[in-house]
C-alpha positions in Angstrom: 0.0 0.0 0.0 1.3 3.4 -0.8 2.2 5.8 1.9 2.0 9.6 1.3 2.4 10.6 4.9 6.2 10.4 4.9 6.2 8.2 8.0 6.9 4.4 7.9 5.0 4.0 11.2 1.7 5.5 9.9 0.9 3.7 6.6 -2.4 5.5 5.9 -2.9 7.6 2.8 -4.5 11.0 3.2 -7.7 9.6 1.7 -7.8 6.8 4.3 -7.2 9.2 7.1 -10.0 11.6 5.9 -12.4 8.6 5.7 -11.6 7.6 9.3 -12.0 11.1 10.6 -15.3 11.5 8.8 -16.5 8.2 10.3 -15.9 9.5 13.8 -17.2 13.0 13.1 -14.1 15.2 13.5 -12.1 17.4 11.1 -8.6 16.6 12.1 -6.6 14.1 14.3 -5.9 16.8 16.9 -9.6 16.9 17.7 -9.4 13.4 19.1 -7.2 14.6 22.0 -7.7 17.1 24.8 -4.1 18.0 25.7 -3.7 21.0 28.0 -1.7 23.9 26.5 1.2 23.8 29.0 2.1 20.3 28.1 1.2 20.4 24.4 4.1 19.9 22.0 4.7 23.1 19.9 7.0 21.5 17.4 10.1 22.7 19.3 11.9 20.7 22.0 14.0 23.7 23.0 17.2 21.5 23.0 20.1 23.0 21.1 21.7 20.6 18.6 25.1 19.3 19.7 27.6 16.9 18.3 28.2 13.6 20.0 31.5 14.6 21.7 29.9 17.7 23.3 26.9 15.7 24.6 29.2 13.0 26.1 31.2 15.7 27.8 28.1 17.5 29.2 26.7 14.2 30.5 30.1 13.2 32.0 30.2 16.6 33.8 26.6 16.3 35.0 27.0 12.7 36.3 30.3 13.8 37.9 28.3 15.9 40.3 26.9 12.8 42.0 28.3 11.9 45.4 30.9 9.2 45.1 29.8 7.0 48.0 30.6 3.4 49.0 27.2 2.0 49.6 26.3 -0.3 52.5 22.6 0.0 51.7 20.1 -2.8 51.4 16.5 -3.0 52.5 15.3 -4.7 49.3 17.9 -3.6 46.8 21.1 -5.6 46.8 24.3 -5.3 44.9 25.9 -8.6 43.8 28.6 -9.1 41.3 27.2 -9.6 37.8 29.4 -11.9 35.7 30.4 -10.3 32.4 28.9 -13.2 30.6 25.4 -11.8 31.5 26.1 -8.6 29.5 27.7 -10.5 26.6 24.8 -12.8 26.1 21.9 -10.6 27.1 23.1 -7.8 24.7 22.8 -10.1 21.7 20.5 -8.4 19.2 17.9 -11.3 19.2 17.5 -10.7 22.9 17.9 -6.9 23.2 15.6 -6.0 20.4 12.8 -8.4 21.2 9.6 -7.0 22.6 7.3 -9.8 23.6 7.7 -13.3 22.4 4.3 -13.6 20.8 5.7 -15.4 17.7 7.3 -18.6 18.9 8.6 -19.4 15.4 11.1 -16.6 15.7 11.7 -16.4 19.5 12.6 -20.0 20.5 15.9 -19.0 22.0 14.4 -16.3 24.2 11.5 -18.5 25.2 13.8 -21.3 26.2 15.8 -19.0 28.5 12.5 -17.8 30.1 11.4 -21.4 30.5 14.7 -22.1 32.3 14.2 -19.0 34.5 10.7 -20.3 35.5 12.2 -23.8 36.2 14.9 -22.4 38.4 12.3 -20.5 40.5 10.2 -23.7 40.8 13.3 -25.6 42.1 14.1 -22.8 44.6 10.6 -22.5 45.9 9.3 -26.0 45.7 6.1 -24.6 44.2 4.7 -25.7 40.8 4.4 -22.6 38.8 6.5 -19.4 38.3 5.8 -16.6 35.9 8.3 -14.5 33.9 7.8 -12.0 35.5 6.6 -8.9 37.4 7.8 -5.3 37.9 9.2 -5.8 41.4 8.5 -7.4 44.8 5.9 -4.7 45.6 3.7 -5.5 42.6 4.2 -9.2 43.4 2.8 -8.6 46.8 -0.2 -6.7 45.4 -0.9 -9.4 42.9 -0.7 -12.1 45.6 -3.3 -10.2 47.6 -5.8 -9.9 44.8 -5.1 -13.5 43.8 -6.0 -14.6 47.4 -9.2 -12.6 47.2 -10.2 -14.4 44.0 -9.4 -18.0 45.0 -10.4 -18.1 48.7 -13.4 -20.4 49.2 -15.1 -18.2 51.8 -15.6 -14.5 52.1 -13.0 -12.3 53.6 -11.3 -9.0 53.2 -8.3 -8.7 55.5 -4.6 -9.0 54.4 -2.1 -9.3 57.3 1.4 -8.0 56.9 4.4 -7.5 59.3 4.6 -4.1 61.0 8.2 -3.9 59.9 7.6 -3.6 56.1 9.3 -1.3 53.7 7.1 1.8 53.1 7.2 1.6 49.4 6.0 -2.0 49.4 3.2 -1.2 51.8 2.2 1.7 49.6 1.9 -0.4 46.5 -0.1 -3.0 48.4 -2.5 -0.4 49.7 -3.1 0.8 46.1 -3.9 -2.8 45.0 -6.1 -3.6 47.9 -8.1 -0.4 47.8 -9.3 -1.2 44.3 -10.2 -4.8 45.4 -12.1 -3.8 48.6 -9.5 -5.4 50.8 -8.1 -4.1 54.1 -4.4 -4.3 55.1 -3.6 -4.7 58.7 -0.3 -5.0 60.5 0.7 -7.7 63.0 3.5 -7.2 65.6 7.1 -8.3 65.4 9.2 -9.6 68.2 13.0 -9.0 68.0 12.9 -8.5 64.3 10.8 -11.6 63.5 7.1 -12.5 63.6 5.4 -12.5 67.0 3.5 -15.7 66.3 1.4 -15.4 69.5 0.3 -11.9 68.6 -0.3 -13.1 65.0 -2.5 -15.9 66.2 -4.6 -13.4 68.1 -4.9 -11.2 65.0 -6.1 -14.1 62.8 -9.8 -14.7 62.2 -11.8 -16.2 59.4 -12.0 -12.9 57.6 -8.3 -13.1 56.7 -7.7 -13.9 53.1 -3.9 -13.8 53.1 -1.0 -13.5 55.6 2.4 -12.2 54.4 5.8 -12.8 56.0 9.4 -12.3 54.9 12.6 -14.2 55.2 14.9 -12.5 55.2 12.9 -9.6 56.7 13.5 -6.0 55.7 16.0 -5.8 58.6 17.9 -8.9 57.3 16.5 -11.3 60.0 16.0 -14.9 59.0 12.5 -15.9 60.0 12.4 -19.1 62.1 8.6 -19.4 62.5 7.6 -20.0 58.8 6.0 -23.4 59.4 3.9 -22.0 62.3 2.8 -19.1 60.2 1.8 -21.5 57.4 -0.2 -23.6 59.8 -2.1 -20.6 61.1 -3.0 -19.6 57.6 -4.1 -23.1 56.8 -6.2 -23.3 59.9 -8.1 -20.2 58.8 -8.3 -21.1 55.1 -6.1 -18.1 54.2 -3.3 -18.0 51.7 0.3 -17.8 53.1 2.5 -15.5 51.0 6.2 -15.6 51.6 8.6 -12.8 50.5 12.2 -13.8 49.8 14.8 -13.6 47.0 16.5 -16.3 44.8 19.9 -16.2 46.5 18.5 -16.5 50.0 16.2 -19.3 48.9 19.2 -21.4 47.9 20.0 -22.0 51.6 16.8 -21.2 53.6 13.8 -23.4 54.2 12.0 -24.4 51.0 8.8 -22.3 50.9 6.6 -25.2 49.8 7.7 -27.2 52.8 6.5 -24.6 55.3 3.1 -24.2 53.7 3.7 -21.2 51.4 1.0 -20.9 48.7 2.7 -17.9 47.0 6.3 -16.8 46.9 7.1 -13.2 45.8 10.2 -11.2 46.0 12.9 -9.2 44.3 14.9 -11.2 41.8 17.0 -8.2 40.6 20.0 -9.3 42.6 20.4 -11.8 39.7 21.5 -10.0 36.6 20.8 -6.4 37.7 22.3 -5.7 41.1 21.3 -2.3 42.5 19.4 -0.7 39.7 17.9 2.3 41.7 14.3 1.8 40.9 14.6 -0.9 38.2 13.5 -4.2 39.6 12.2 -7.6 38.7 9.5 -9.3 40.7 9.4 -13.1 41.1 6.1 -14.8 41.5 5.6 -18.5 42.2 2.5 -20.4 43.3 0.7 -23.7 43.4 -0.7 -25.4 40.3 -4.2 -25.0 41.8 -3.8 -21.3 41.0 -2.3 -21.8 37.5 -5.0 -19.7 35.7 -4.9 -17.0 38.3 -1.2 -16.2 37.9 -0.6 -12.6 36.7 1.7 -12.0 33.8 2.9 -14.7 31.4 4.0 -18.3 31.5 6.2 -20.0 29.0 5.4 -23.6 28.3 7.3 -26.5 26.6 5.7 -28.7 23.9 6.7 -30.3 20.6 6.4 -29.0 17.1 5.0 -31.1 14.2 8.3 -32.8 13.6 8.6 -33.9 17.3 11.2 -31.4 18.3 11.0 -29.7 21.7 9.4 -26.2 21.3 8.5 -23.3 23.6 5.6 -20.9 23.5 3.7 -18.4 25.6 1.2 -20.8 27.1 -0.9 -18.6 29.4 -1.3 -14.8 29.4 -4.1 -14.4 31.9 -3.4 -10.7 32.4 -4.5 -9.8 28.9 -7.1 -7.2 29.9 -7.3 -6.0 26.3 -8.8 -9.4 25.5 -10.4 -10.5 28.7 -11.5 -7.1 29.8 -13.2 -7.3 33.2 -12.3 -11.0 33.5 -8.5 -10.2 33.4 -6.6 -11.3 36.5 -4.3 -8.3 36.6 -3.6 -4.9 35.1 0.1 -5.6 34.7 0.6 -4.3 31.2 4.0 -5.6 30.4 6.6 -8.1 31.7 10.2 -8.0 32.5 11.3 -10.6 29.9 14.8 -9.2 29.2 15.7 -8.8 32.9 14.3 -12.3 33.6 16.6 -13.5 30.8 19.5 -11.7 32.5 18.6 -13.4 35.8 18.5 -16.8 34.1 21.9 -16.3 32.6 23.3 -15.2 35.9 21.7 -18.1 37.8 23.0 -20.6 35.2 26.5 -19.1 35.5 26.5 -19.5 39.2 25.1 -23.1 39.2 23.7 -24.8 42.3 27.1 -24.7 44.1 27.7 -21.1 43.2 24.2 -20.2 44.6 24.9 -21.9 47.9 28.4 -20.4 48.2 27.1 -16.9 47.5 24.3 -17.3 50.0 26.5 -18.8 52.7 28.9 -15.8 52.3 25.9 -13.5 52.8 25.4 -15.0 56.3 29.1 -15.3 57.3 30.1 -11.9 56.0 27.2 -10.2 57.8 27.9 -12.0 61.1 31.6 -10.9 60.9 30.7 -7.3 60.2 28.2 -7.2 63.0 30.9 -8.5 65.5 33.3 -5.8 64.4 30.7 -3.0 64.7 29.7 -4.3 68.1 33.3 -3.9 69.3 33.0 -0.1 68.7 32.2 1.9 71.8 28.8 3.6 71.4 27.3 0.9 69.1 25.5 -2.3 69.8 25.2 -4.8 66.9 23.1 -6.6 65.9 20.0 -5.2 67.6 18.1 -8.4 66.9 19.5 -11.6 68.5 18.8 -13.6 65.4 20.5 -15.0 62.4 20.9 -12.4 59.6 21.3 -12.4 55.8 23.2 -9.7 54.1 22.2 -6.9 56.5 21.6 -6.1 60.2 20.5 -3.2 62.4 22.8 -1.6 64.9 21.9 0.7 67.8 23.9 4.0 68.1 24.1 5.9 71.4 24.3 9.1 69.3 21.4 10.1 67.0 21.4 7.8 64.0 20.6 10.4 61.4 23.7 12.4 62.5 25.8 9.3 62.4 24.6 8.5 58.9 25.2 12.1 57.8 28.8 12.0 59.1 29.4 8.7 57.3 28.1 10.2 54.1 30.5 13.1 54.5 33.3 10.6 54.8 32.2 8.6 51.7 30.0 5.9 53.1 26.2 5.5 52.7 24.1 3.6 55.3 20.4 3.6 56.3 19.2 5.5 59.4 16.0 3.8 60.1 15.0 5.6 63.3 16.4 8.0 65.9 19.1 5.5 67.2 19.3 2.7 64.6 21.3 2.4 61.5 21.2 -0.5 59.1 24.3 -2.0 57.3 24.3 -4.3 54.3 27.4 -6.1 53.0 27.9 -8.2 49.9 30.9 -9.3 47.8 30.8 -6.0 46.0 31.6 -3.8 49.0 33.4 -6.3 51.2 36.7 -4.7 50.4 35.6 -1.4 52.0 34.7 -2.9 55.4 37.9 -1.9 57.1 37.4 1.7 56.0 33.7 1.7 57.1 34.5 0.3 60.6 37.4 2.8 61.1 35.2 5.7 60.0 32.2 4.5 62.1 34.4 4.3 65.2 35.4 7.9 64.7 32.0 9.4 64.0 30.3 7.8 67.1 32.9 9.2 69.6 
């Protein structure tokens, strides 16, 4: 078909455009939109044209104004070493330029990697189904809550979450539950872990889901997961567990403690600390197969008997299912899931366990060194920790954190007298400097 518009992306002739405008009763395409004047494009971007060298120099100068800090930050975003193989493979054009793998005949390689990603999550969680994938852990939690409301056999509207929950995650959950007529309630924590006695008192038959984390937002390894799972089962509620792939390689298998859904942040594989960019994992039981948000890749055979992969279920397709859609998730994280699969395959089972074991040993060692500093007690919680821990400072924690920042180290100040420190293999070499500086700023 001819195209007189001059655009390869709008293949309508002027006559066709006029016919469509006439059919809807407007004179021009601009009449189809109501764009306020302040944000309406006026054919000028106001950006002076520059050559590549000048732009690179300006960007380098601008980025150079950022603080150059050694980060000991965690609380949901973790920096692990990403093998160079991840970039080399993920940046291949057949992966990098792919949008969504709707056409299996031209996307077998990508689909296979996503299938392997799902399979790895199934192994780590012990559950039957994993999708590929969600935006981040927060959306995973929201999707778990609405799934619970759909599948629970009796009526109920309460979702229970720990009182020590990252604000951003709680905020996203509130948005989800508000639209689903659910109510979010907090249950108490005891020494950084679930207060199971208080949780039991909070439970009633109106609870549709209980959420717990291991490790928690404070790095505590939860030791009461089986008890929480039993409480949920006794009240016909779903048990949702939050974790991450590296931790799952050494902690209790979620399926064995009664978890119905596992959500979490998988960005520590393939992404590291991406400052807002995440990847949410979501795994559940086969009973809820057709309730899973996002997409699932399945394996089958083609007409010649060869193993083949395809997008099997896309239950989120609201543009097809409309009000029957299970989710309003409008895209997936296929490329970052691919990166996670490559990273996981590079580590292998032994590499997973070694990385996770070091997350425990390294954290314990740092806590002991921090505890030796006068004016600090670490860890605050008398528990096992993974990657991070909370320390109590005699001096105001915000002031301690500010002094550390001035000296080149970033930590979390989580209240008036508590800071939180996170250590992985990427900042391990800076521990001596952190401890020395911390001992100076708390004097």
